[in-house]
PDB file of N, H, CA, C and O in Angstrom:
ATOM      1  N   MET A   1     124.972  69.376 221.538  1.00  0.00           N
ATOM      2  CA  MET A   1     125.106  68.470 220.639  1.00  0.00           C
ATOM      3  C   MET A   1     125.508  68.471 219.504  1.00  0.00           C
ATOM      4  O   MET A   1     124.716  68.930 218.681  1.00  0.00           O
ATOM      5  N   GLY A   2     126.604  68.070 219.084  1.00  0.00           N
ATOM      6  H   GLY A   2     127.247  67.697 219.752  1.00  0.00           H
ATOM      7  CA  GLY A   2     127.189  68.128 217.924  1.00  0.00           C
ATOM      8  C   GLY A   2     125.967  67.886 216.560  1.00  0.00           C
ATOM      9  O   GLY A   2     124.860  67.355 216.474  1.00  0.00           O
ATOM     10  N   GLU A   3     126.998  68.681 215.524  1.00  0.00           N
ATOM     11  H   GLU A   3     127.898  69.112 215.594  1.00  0.00           H
ATOM     12  CA  GLU A   3     126.039  68.915 214.386  1.00  0.00           C
ATOM     13  C   GLU A   3     126.134  67.545 213.399  1.00  0.00           C
ATOM     14  O   GLU A   3     127.255  67.223 213.007  1.00  0.00           O
ATOM     15  N   VAL A   4     125.347  67.003 213.129  1.00  0.00           N
ATOM     16  H   VAL A   4     124.436  67.265 213.448  1.00  0.00           H
ATOM     17  CA  VAL A   4     125.419  65.671 211.950  1.00  0.00           C
ATOM     18  C   VAL A   4     126.256  66.190 210.746  1.00  0.00           C
ATOM     19  O   VAL A   4     126.113  67.252 210.139  1.00  0.00           O
ATOM     20  N   VAL A   5     127.317  65.031 210.504  1.00  0.00           N
ATOM     21  H   VAL A   5     127.434  64.169 210.997  1.00  0.00           H
ATOM     22  CA  VAL A   5     127.885  65.564 209.544  1.00  0.00           C
ATOM     23  C   VAL A   5     127.985  64.246 208.308  1.00  0.00           C
ATOM     24  O   VAL A   5     128.322  63.107 208.631  1.00  0.00           O
ATOM     25  N   ASN A   6     127.709  64.548 207.192  1.00  0.00           N
ATOM     26  H   ASN A   6     127.435  65.473 206.929  1.00  0.00           H
ATOM     27  CA  ASN A   6     128.052  63.262 206.030  1.00  0.00           C
ATOM     28  C   ASN A   6     129.165  63.002 205.658  1.00  0.00           C
ATOM     29  O   ASN A   6     129.653  63.857 204.920  1.00  0.00           O
ATOM     30  N   LEU A   7     129.887  61.990 205.917  1.00  0.00           N
ATOM     31  H   LEU A   7     129.490  61.295 206.517  1.00  0.00           H
ATOM     32  CA  LEU A   7     131.273  61.992 206.001  1.00  0.00           C
ATOM     33  C   LEU A   7     131.547  61.642 204.495  1.00  0.00           C
ATOM     34  O   LEU A   7     132.717  61.929 204.244  1.00  0.00           O
ATOM     35  N   ARG A   8     131.011  61.219 203.594  1.00  0.00           N
ATOM     36  H   ARG A   8     130.060  60.986 203.798  1.00  0.00           H
ATOM     37  CA  ARG A   8     130.970  61.371 201.919  1.00  0.00           C
ATOM     38  C   ARG A   8     131.198  62.970 201.651  1.00  0.00           C
ATOM     39  O   ARG A   8     132.228  63.430 201.158  1.00  0.00           O
ATOM     40  N   GLN A   9     129.938  63.821 202.103  1.00  0.00           N
ATOM     41  H   GLN A   9     129.101  63.447 202.503  1.00  0.00           H
ATOM     42  CA  GLN A   9     130.262  64.943 201.783  1.00  0.00           C
ATOM     43  C   GLN A   9     131.262  65.585 202.334  1.00  0.00           C
ATOM     44  O   GLN A   9     132.015  66.145 201.538  1.00  0.00           O
ATOM     45  N   ALA A  10     131.450  65.657 203.198  1.00  0.00           N
ATOM     46  H   ALA A  10     130.838  65.203 203.846  1.00  0.00           H
ATOM     47  CA  ALA A  10     132.786  66.155 203.993  1.00  0.00           C
ATOM     48  C   ALA A  10     133.914  65.602 203.391  1.00  0.00           C
ATOM     49  O   ALA A  10     134.863  66.212 203.885  1.00  0.00           O
ATOM     50  N   ARG A  11     134.455  64.537 202.358  1.00  0.00           N
ATOM     51  H   ARG A  11     133.685  64.042 201.956  1.00  0.00           H
ATOM     52  CA  ARG A  11     134.997  64.065 202.312  1.00  0.00           C
ATOM     53  C   ARG A  11     135.761  64.778 200.787  1.00  0.00           C
ATOM     54  O   ARG A  11     136.880  65.251 200.592  1.00  0.00           O
ATOM     55  N   LYS A  12     134.341  64.548 199.717  1.00  0.00           N
ATOM     56  H   LYS A  12     133.431  64.164 199.875  1.00  0.00           H
ATOM     57  CA  LYS A  12     134.186  65.251 198.673  1.00  0.00           C
ATOM     58  C   LYS A  12     134.466  66.687 198.803  1.00  0.00           C
ATOM     59  O   LYS A  12     134.973  67.294 197.860  1.00  0.00           O
ATOM     60  N   GLN A  13     134.191  67.227 199.827  1.00  0.00           N
ATOM     61  H   GLN A  13     133.778  66.734 200.592  1.00  0.00           H
ATOM     62  CA  GLN A  13     134.525  68.700 200.011  1.00  0.00           C
ATOM     63  C   GLN A  13     135.835  68.822 200.076  1.00  0.00           C
ATOM     64  O   GLN A  13     136.580  69.391 199.278  1.00  0.00           O
ATOM     65  N   LYS A  14     136.084  68.280 201.029  1.00  0.00           N
ATOM     66  H   LYS A  14     135.479  67.817 201.676  1.00  0.00           H
ATOM     67  CA  LYS A  14     138.209  68.089 201.181  1.00  0.00           C
ATOM     68  C   LYS A  14     138.800  68.305 200.070  1.00  0.00           C
ATOM     69  O   LYS A  14     139.549  69.256 199.846  1.00  0.00           O
ATOM     70  N   ALA A  15     138.445  67.279 199.172  1.00  0.00           N
ATOM     71  H   ALA A  15     137.837  66.506 199.354  1.00  0.00           H
ATOM     72  CA  ALA A  15     138.976  67.059 198.118  1.00  0.00           C
ATOM     73  C   ALA A  15     139.109  68.274 196.854  1.00  0.00           C
ATOM     74  O   ALA A  15     140.066  68.541 196.127  1.00  0.00           O
ATOM     75  N   ARG A  16     137.815  68.837 196.925  1.00  0.00           N
ATOM     76  H   ARG A  16     137.037  68.620 197.515  1.00  0.00           H
ATOM     77  CA  ARG A  16     137.365  70.060 196.274  1.00  0.00           C
ATOM     78  C   ARG A  16     138.226  70.980 196.072  1.00  0.00           C
ATOM     79  O   ARG A  16     138.668  71.488 195.042  1.00  0.00           O
ATOM     80  N   THR A  17     138.493  71.205 197.564  1.00  0.00           N
ATOM     81  H   THR A  17     138.134  70.793 198.401  1.00  0.00           H
ATOM     82  CA  THR A  17     139.306  72.363 198.427  1.00  0.00           C
ATOM     83  C   THR A  17     140.916  71.794 197.733  1.00  0.00           C
ATOM     84  O   THR A  17     141.716  72.327 196.964  1.00  0.00           O
ATOM     85  N   GLU A  18     140.890  70.636 198.351  1.00  0.00           N
ATOM     86  H   GLU A  18     140.240  70.203 198.975  1.00  0.00           H
ATOM     87  CA  GLU A  18     142.732  70.625 197.942  1.00  0.00           C
ATOM     88  C   GLU A  18     142.916  70.929 196.383  1.00  0.00           C
ATOM     89  O   GLU A  18     143.884  71.564 195.965  1.00  0.00           O
ATOM     90  N   LYS A  19     141.967  70.452 195.605  1.00  0.00           N
ATOM     91  H   LYS A  19     141.181  69.936 195.944  1.00  0.00           H
ATOM     92  CA  LYS A  19     142.000  70.582 193.798  1.00  0.00           C
ATOM     93  C   LYS A  19     142.141  72.107 193.519  1.00  0.00           C
ATOM     94  O   LYS A  19     142.857  72.523 192.608  1.00  0.00           O
ATOM     95  N   GLU A  20     141.355  73.006 194.428  1.00  0.00           N
ATOM     96  H   GLU A  20     140.774  72.669 195.168  1.00  0.00           H
ATOM     97  CA  GLU A  20     141.342  74.037 194.252  1.00  0.00           C
ATOM     98  C   GLU A  20     142.484  74.754 194.397  1.00  0.00           C
ATOM     99  O   GLU A  20     142.859  75.531 193.518  1.00  0.00           O
ATOM    100  N   ARG A  21     143.357  74.499 195.880  1.00  0.00           N
ATOM    101  H   ARG A  21     143.053  73.868 196.594  1.00  0.00           H
ATOM    102  CA  ARG A  21     144.164  75.048 196.398  1.00  0.00           C
ATOM    103  C   ARG A  21     145.364  74.845 195.183  1.00  0.00           C
ATOM    104  O   ARG A  21     145.967  75.811 194.713  1.00  0.00           O
ATOM    105  N   GLN A  22     145.608  73.433 194.755  1.00  0.00           N
ATOM    106  H   GLN A  22     145.118  72.649 195.137  1.00  0.00           H
ATOM    107  CA  GLN A  22     146.810  72.596 193.971  1.00  0.00           C
ATOM    108  C   GLN A  22     146.485  74.013 192.700  1.00  0.00           C
ATOM    109  O   GLN A  22     147.458  74.730 192.469  1.00  0.00           O
ATOM    110  N   ALA A  23     145.290  74.302 192.029  1.00  0.00           N
ATOM    111  H   ALA A  23     144.500  73.718 192.217  1.00  0.00           H
ATOM    112  CA  ALA A  23     145.195  74.713 190.763  1.00  0.00           C
ATOM    113  C   ALA A  23     145.408  75.815 191.015  1.00  0.00           C
ATOM    114  O   ALA A  23     145.568  76.428 189.960  1.00  0.00           O
ATOM    115  N   SER A  24     145.540  76.677 192.179  1.00  0.00           N
ATOM    116  H   SER A  24     145.410  76.178 193.036  1.00  0.00           H
ATOM    117  CA  SER A  24     145.888  77.862 192.399  1.00  0.00           C
ATOM    118  C   SER A  24     147.231  77.926 192.396  1.00  0.00           C
ATOM    119  O   SER A  24     147.855  78.658 191.629  1.00  0.00           O
ATOM    120  N   GLU A  25     147.701  77.254 193.154  1.00  0.00           N
ATOM    121  H   GLU A  25     147.194  76.659 193.778  1.00  0.00           H
ATOM    122  CA  GLU A  25     149.718  77.512 192.863  1.00  0.00           C
ATOM    123  C   GLU A  25     150.153  77.036 191.616  1.00  0.00           C
ATOM    124  O   GLU A  25     151.248  77.400 191.188  1.00  0.00           O
ATOM    125  N   ASN A  26     149.395  76.223 190.938  1.00  0.00           N
ATOM    126  H   ASN A  26     148.506  75.927 191.286  1.00  0.00           H
ATOM    127  CA  ASN A  26     149.956  75.732 189.424  1.00  0.00           C
ATOM    128  C   ASN A  26     149.341  76.945 188.492  1.00  0.00           C
ATOM    129  O   ASN A  26     149.581  76.915 187.285  1.00  0.00           O
ATOM    130  N   ARG A  27     148.703  77.804 188.941  1.00  0.00           N
ATOM    131  H   ARG A  27     148.508  77.828 189.921  1.00  0.00           H
ATOM    132  CA  ARG A  27     148.102  79.296 188.150  1.00  0.00           C
ATOM    133  C   ARG A  27     149.234  80.219 188.215  1.00  0.00           C
ATOM    134  O   ARG A  27     149.735  80.929 187.344  1.00  0.00           O
ATOM    135  N   ALA A  28     149.598  79.997 189.784  1.00  0.00           N
ATOM    136  H   ALA A  28     149.191  79.420 190.492  1.00  0.00           H
ATOM    137  CA  ALA A  28     150.950  81.167 189.999  1.00  0.00           C
ATOM    138  C   ALA A  28     151.882  80.812 189.407  1.00  0.00           C
ATOM    139  O   ALA A  28     152.063  81.790 188.681  1.00  0.00           O
ATOM    140  N   SER A  29     152.566  80.183 189.187  1.00  0.00           N
ATOM    141  H   SER A  29     152.419  79.389 189.777  1.00  0.00           H
ATOM    142  CA  SER A  29     153.772  79.358 189.150  1.00  0.00           C
ATOM    143  C   SER A  29     153.701  79.078 187.374  1.00  0.00           C
ATOM    144  O   SER A  29     154.756  79.108 186.740  1.00  0.00           O
ATOM    145  N   HIS A  30     152.676  78.872 186.828  1.00  0.00           N
ATOM    146  H   HIS A  30     151.820  78.848 187.343  1.00  0.00           H
ATOM    147  CA  HIS A  30     153.176  78.375 185.375  1.00  0.00           C
ATOM    148  C   HIS A  30     152.385  79.531 184.386  1.00  0.00           C
ATOM    149  O   HIS A  30     152.739  79.886 183.261  1.00  0.00           O
ATOM    150  N   GLY A  31     151.147  80.022 185.207  1.00  0.00           N
ATOM    151  H   GLY A  31     150.860  79.733 186.121  1.00  0.00           H
ATOM    152  CA  GLY A  31     150.646  81.118 184.530  1.00  0.00           C
ATOM    153  C   GLY A  31     151.526  82.562 184.104  1.00  0.00           C
ATOM    154  O   GLY A  31     151.892  83.487 184.829  1.00  0.00           O
ATOM    155  N   ARG A  32     151.664  82.391 182.934  1.00  0.00           N
ATOM    156  H   ARG A  32     151.366  81.639 182.345  1.00  0.00           H
ATOM    157  CA  ARG A  32     152.036  83.901 182.228  1.00  0.00           C
ATOM    158  C   ARG A  32     151.237  84.513 181.163  1.00  0.00           C
ATOM    159  O   ARG A  32     150.779  83.961 180.163  1.00  0.00           O
ATOM    160  N   THR A  33     151.111  86.092 181.632  1.00  0.00           N
ATOM    161  H   THR A  33     151.483  86.541 182.444  1.00  0.00           H
ATOM    162  CA  THR A  33     150.222  86.618 179.765  1.00  0.00           C
ATOM    163  C   THR A  33     150.974  86.270 178.664  1.00  0.00           C
ATOM    164  O   THR A  33     152.154  85.926 178.601  1.00  0.00           O
ATOM    165  N   LYS A  34     150.278  86.383 177.946  1.00  0.00           N
ATOM    166  H   LYS A  34     149.319  86.663 177.997  1.00  0.00           H
ATOM    167  CA  LYS A  34     151.037  86.288 176.482  1.00  0.00           C
ATOM    168  C   LYS A  34     152.129  87.633 176.537  1.00  0.00           C
ATOM    169  O   LYS A  34     153.321  87.345 176.437  1.00  0.00           O
ATOM    170  N   ALA A  35     151.779  89.009 176.683  1.00  0.00           N
ATOM    171  H   ALA A  35     150.810  89.243 176.764  1.00  0.00           H
ATOM    172  CA  ALA A  35     152.876  89.773 177.023  1.00  0.00           C
ATOM    173  C   ALA A  35     154.226  89.262 177.578  1.00  0.00           C
ATOM    174  O   ALA A  35     155.298  89.751 177.221  1.00  0.00           O
ATOM    175  N   GLU A  36     154.122  88.293 178.437  1.00  0.00           N
ATOM    176  H   GLU A  36     153.251  87.896 178.728  1.00  0.00           H
ATOM    177  CA  GLU A  36     155.596  88.074 179.403  1.00  0.00           C
ATOM    178  C   GLU A  36     155.871  86.710 178.309  1.00  0.00           C
ATOM    179  O   GLU A  36     157.067  86.420 178.343  1.00  0.00           O
ATOM    180  N   ARG A  37     155.260  86.013 177.573  1.00  0.00           N
ATOM    181  H   ARG A  37     154.288  86.249 177.545  1.00  0.00           H
ATOM    182  CA  ARG A  37     155.854  84.933 176.706  1.00  0.00           C
ATOM    183  C   ARG A  37     156.164  85.661 175.760  1.00  0.00           C
ATOM    184  O   ARG A  37     157.292  85.369 175.365  1.00  0.00           O
ATOM    185  N   GLU A  38     155.594  86.674 175.060  1.00  0.00           N
ATOM    186  H   GLU A  38     154.677  86.911 175.381  1.00  0.00           H
ATOM    187  CA  GLU A  38     156.070  87.276 173.772  1.00  0.00           C
ATOM    188  C   GLU A  38     157.605  88.304 174.136  1.00  0.00           C
ATOM    189  O   GLU A  38     158.702  88.220 173.585  1.00  0.00           O
ATOM    190  N   ARG A  39     157.314  88.925 174.876  1.00  0.00           N
ATOM    191  H   ARG A  39     156.422  88.993 175.324  1.00  0.00           H
ATOM    192  CA  ARG A  39     158.786  89.465 175.589  1.00  0.00           C
ATOM    193  C   ARG A  39     160.209  88.388 175.873  1.00  0.00           C
ATOM    194  O   ARG A  39     161.385  88.627 175.599  1.00  0.00           O
ATOM    195  N   ASP A  40     159.634  87.192 176.493  1.00  0.00           N
ATOM    196  H   ASP A  40     158.679  86.998 176.716  1.00  0.00           H
ATOM    197  CA  ASP A  40     160.633  86.057 176.880  1.00  0.00           C
ATOM    198  C   ASP A  40     161.310  85.358 175.186  1.00  0.00           C
ATOM    199  O   ASP A  40     162.435  84.957 174.887  1.00  0.00           O
ATOM    200  N   ARG A  41     160.083  85.463 174.414  1.00  0.00           N
ATOM    201  H   ARG A  41     159.170  85.789 174.657  1.00  0.00           H
ATOM    202  CA  ARG A  41     160.746  84.828 173.211  1.00  0.00           C
ATOM    203  C   ARG A  41     161.171  85.878 172.286  1.00  0.00           C
ATOM    204  O   ARG A  41     161.923  85.367 171.457  1.00  0.00           O
ATOM    205  N   LEU A  42     161.035  86.931 172.107  1.00  0.00           N
ATOM    206  H   LEU A  42     160.424  87.347 172.781  1.00  0.00           H
ATOM    207  CA  LEU A  42     162.033  88.198 171.733  1.00  0.00           C
ATOM    208  C   LEU A  42     163.224  88.605 172.303  1.00  0.00           C
ATOM    209  O   LEU A  42     164.114  89.191 171.686  1.00  0.00           O
ATOM    210  N   THR A  43     163.258  88.268 173.611  1.00  0.00           N
ATOM    211  H   THR A  43     162.535  87.792 174.112  1.00  0.00           H
ATOM    212  CA  THR A  43     164.796  88.164 174.296  1.00  0.00           C
ATOM    213  C   THR A  43     165.602  87.260 173.854  1.00  0.00           C
ATOM    214  O   THR A  43     166.818  87.421 173.752  1.00  0.00           O
ATOM    215  N   SER A  44     165.048  86.345 173.590  1.00  0.00           N
ATOM    216  H   SER A  44     164.061  86.214 173.673  1.00  0.00           H
ATOM    217  CA  SER A  44     165.720  85.306 173.088  1.00  0.00           C
ATOM    218  C   SER A  44     166.057  85.044 171.936  1.00  0.00           C
ATOM    219  O   SER A  44     167.072  84.374 171.746  1.00  0.00           O
ATOM    220  N   GLU A  45     165.529  85.362 171.215  1.00  0.00           N
ATOM    221  H   GLU A  45     164.705  85.906 171.370  1.00  0.00           H
ATOM    222  CA  GLU A  45     165.589  85.886 169.346  1.00  0.00           C
ATOM    223  C   GLU A  45     166.735  86.676 169.507  1.00  0.00           C
ATOM    224  O   GLU A  45     167.769  86.131 169.119  1.00  0.00           O
ATOM    225  N   LYS A  46     166.875  88.082 170.080  1.00  0.00           N
ATOM    226  H   LYS A  46     166.035  88.525 170.395  1.00  0.00           H
ATOM    227  CA  LYS A  46     167.585  89.044 170.414  1.00  0.00           C
ATOM    228  C   LYS A  46     168.881  88.462 170.290  1.00  0.00           C
ATOM    229  O   LYS A  46     169.691  88.678 169.389  1.00  0.00           O
ATOM    230  N   ALA A  47     169.023  87.600 171.409  1.00  0.00           N
ATOM    231  H   ALA A  47     168.365  87.425 172.141  1.00  0.00           H
ATOM    232  CA  ALA A  47     170.042  86.917 172.254  1.00  0.00           C
ATOM    233  C   ALA A  47     171.094  86.278 170.776  1.00  0.00           C
ATOM    234  O   ALA A  47     172.123  86.736 170.279  1.00  0.00           O
ATOM    235  N   GLU A  48     170.259  85.052 170.428  1.00  0.00           N
ATOM    236  H   GLU A  48     169.423  84.680 170.832  1.00  0.00           H
ATOM    237  CA  GLU A  48     170.364  84.517 169.428  1.00  0.00           C
ATOM    238  C   GLU A  48     171.094  84.994 168.024  1.00  0.00           C
ATOM    239  O   GLU A  48     171.907  84.295 167.418  1.00  0.00           O
ATOM    240  N   LYS A  49     170.654  86.327 167.610  1.00  0.00           N
ATOM    241  H   LYS A  49     169.994  86.894 168.102  1.00  0.00           H
ATOM    242  CA  LYS A  49     171.120  87.043 166.718  1.00  0.00           C
ATOM    243  C   LYS A  49     172.145  87.270 166.984  1.00  0.00           C
ATOM    244  O   LYS A  49     172.978  86.752 166.241  1.00  0.00           O
ATOM    245  N   PHE A  50     172.671  88.113 168.110  1.00  0.00           N
ATOM    246  H   PHE A  50     171.995  88.534 168.714  1.00  0.00           H
ATOM    247  CA  PHE A  50     173.716  88.592 168.756  1.00  0.00           C
ATOM    248  C   PHE A  50     174.905  87.424 168.730  1.00  0.00           C
ATOM    249  O   PHE A  50     176.002  87.820 168.336  1.00  0.00           O
ATOM    250  N   VAL A  51     174.819  86.350 169.022  1.00  0.00           N
ATOM    251  H   VAL A  51     173.928  86.029 169.342  1.00  0.00           H
ATOM    252  CA  VAL A  51     175.334  85.172 168.827  1.00  0.00           C
ATOM    253  C   VAL A  51     176.129  84.735 167.673  1.00  0.00           C
ATOM    254  O   VAL A  51     177.323  84.654 167.385  1.00  0.00           O
ATOM    255  N   ALA A  52     175.053  84.499 167.156  1.00  0.00           N
ATOM    256  H   ALA A  52     174.083  84.564 167.391  1.00  0.00           H
ATOM    257  CA  ALA A  52     175.187  84.603 165.960  1.00  0.00           C
ATOM    258  C   ALA A  52     176.118  85.270 164.505  1.00  0.00           C
ATOM    259  O   ALA A  52     176.773  84.860 163.547  1.00  0.00           O
ATOM    260  N   GLY A  53     175.620  86.618 165.154  1.00  0.00           N
ATOM    261  H   GLY A  53     175.087  86.950 165.932  1.00  0.00           H
ATOM    262  CA  GLY A  53     176.217  87.842 164.406  1.00  0.00           C
ATOM    263  C   GLY A  53     177.820  88.088 164.949  1.00  0.00           C
ATOM    264  O   GLY A  53     178.594  88.917 164.470  1.00  0.00           O
ATOM    265  N   HIS A  54     178.111  87.167 166.056  1.00  0.00           N
ATOM    266  H   HIS A  54     177.483  86.494 166.446  1.00  0.00           H
ATOM    267  CA  HIS A  54     179.753  87.560 166.306  1.00  0.00           C
ATOM    268  C   HIS A  54     180.553  86.195 166.062  1.00  0.00           C
ATOM    269  O   HIS A  54     181.619  86.102 166.671  1.00  0.00           O
ATOM    270  N   ARG A  55     180.170  85.124 165.246  1.00  0.00           N
ATOM    271  H   ARG A  55     179.304  85.200 164.751  1.00  0.00           H
ATOM    272  CA  ARG A  55     180.755  83.556 165.023  1.00  0.00           C
ATOM    273  C   ARG A  55     181.334  84.422 163.827  1.00  0.00           C
ATOM    274  O   ARG A  55     180.972  85.362 163.119  1.00  0.00           O
ATOM    275  N   ARG A  56     182.659  83.420 164.021  1.00  0.00           N
ATOM    276  H   ARG A  56     182.953  82.656 164.595  1.00  0.00           H
ATOM    277  CA  ARG A  56     183.999  83.666 163.339  1.00  0.00           C
ATOM    278  C   ARG A  56     183.670  82.907 161.942  1.00  0.00           C
ATOM    279  O   ARG A  56     184.136  83.148 160.828  1.00  0.00           O
ATOM    280  N   GLU A  57     182.797  81.990 162.303  1.00  0.00           N
ATOM    281  H   GLU A  57     182.419  81.794 163.207  1.00  0.00           H
ATOM    282  CA  GLU A  57     182.764  80.950 161.024  1.00  0.00           C
ATOM    283  C   GLU A  57     181.049  80.642 160.883  1.00  0.00           C
ATOM    284  O   GLU A  57     180.184  80.362 161.713  1.00  0.00           O
ATOM    285  N   LYS A  58     181.041  80.817 159.608  1.00  0.00           N
ATOM    286  H   LYS A  58     181.743  81.045 158.933  1.00  0.00           H
ATOM    287  CA  LYS A  58     179.218  80.617 159.537  1.00  0.00           C
ATOM    288  C   LYS A  58     178.644  79.330 159.356  1.00  0.00           C
ATOM    289  O   LYS A  58     178.840  78.888 158.224  1.00  0.00           O
ATOM    290  N   PRO A  59     177.893  78.470 160.234  1.00  0.00           N
ATOM    291  CA  PRO A  59     177.525  77.019 160.266  1.00  0.00           C
ATOM    292  C   PRO A  59     177.101  76.422 158.902  1.00  0.00           C
ATOM    293  O   PRO A  59     177.284  75.298 158.433  1.00  0.00           O
ATOM    294  N   ASP A  60     176.489  77.498 158.417  1.00  0.00           N
ATOM    295  H   ASP A  60     176.341  78.410 158.798  1.00  0.00           H
ATOM    296  CA  ASP A  60     176.216  76.868 156.442  1.00  0.00           C
ATOM    297  C   ASP A  60     176.974  77.210 155.389  1.00  0.00           C
ATOM    298  O   ASP A  60     176.588  77.244 154.220  1.00  0.00           O
ATOM    299  N   ASP A  61     178.605  77.595 155.991  1.00  0.00           N
ATOM    300  H   ASP A  61     178.919  77.567 156.940  1.00  0.00           H
ATOM    301  CA  ASP A  61     179.348  78.243 154.731  1.00  0.00           C
ATOM    302  C   ASP A  61     180.234  76.769 154.703  1.00  0.00           C
ATOM    303  O   ASP A  61     181.026  76.331 155.538  1.00  0.00           O
ATOM    304  N   PRO A  62     179.625  75.991 152.967  1.00  0.00           N
ATOM    305  CA  PRO A  62     180.110  74.862 152.446  1.00  0.00           C
ATOM    306  C   PRO A  62     181.441  74.983 152.053  1.00  0.00           C
ATOM    307  O   PRO A  62     182.032  73.907 151.956  1.00  0.00           O
ATOM    308  N   GLY A  63     182.123  76.056 151.783  1.00  0.00           N
ATOM    309  H   GLY A  63     181.643  76.930 151.862  1.00  0.00           H
ATOM    310  CA  GLY A  63     183.630  75.899 151.646  1.00  0.00           C
ATOM    311  C   GLY A  63     184.857  75.666 152.717  1.00  0.00           C
ATOM    312  O   GLY A  63     185.985  75.209 152.531  1.00  0.00           O
ATOM    313  N   LYS A  64     184.198  76.164 153.935  1.00  0.00           N
ATOM    314  H   LYS A  64     183.282  76.535 154.086  1.00  0.00           H
ATOM    315  CA  LYS A  64     185.209  75.798 155.198  1.00  0.00           C
ATOM    316  C   LYS A  64     185.228  74.407 155.878  1.00  0.00           C
ATOM    317  O   LYS A  64     185.326  74.304 157.101  1.00  0.00           O
ATOM    318  N   ARG A  65     185.122  73.224 154.961  1.00  0.00           N
ATOM    319  H   ARG A  65     185.043  73.308 153.967  1.00  0.00           H
ATOM    320  CA  ARG A  65     185.373  71.774 155.450  1.00  0.00           C
ATOM    321  C   ARG A  65     186.689  71.581 155.629  1.00  0.00           C
ATOM    322  O   ARG A  65     187.106  70.490 156.018  1.00  0.00           O
TER     323      ARG A  65
END
């Protein structure tokens, strides 16, 4: 004879499992360490300084209007 299953508990357990699976996917796709975030921030700042340093006209130069 088969095992008796409480459908309410089975439904809740399935929902918990699905929620944990979704959380695991989110951690993998969105979770980054502080070092990774800092590295990306420094890289973007360095690129911005490089571009700003090679501009012909400075954006805050009031005499060139």
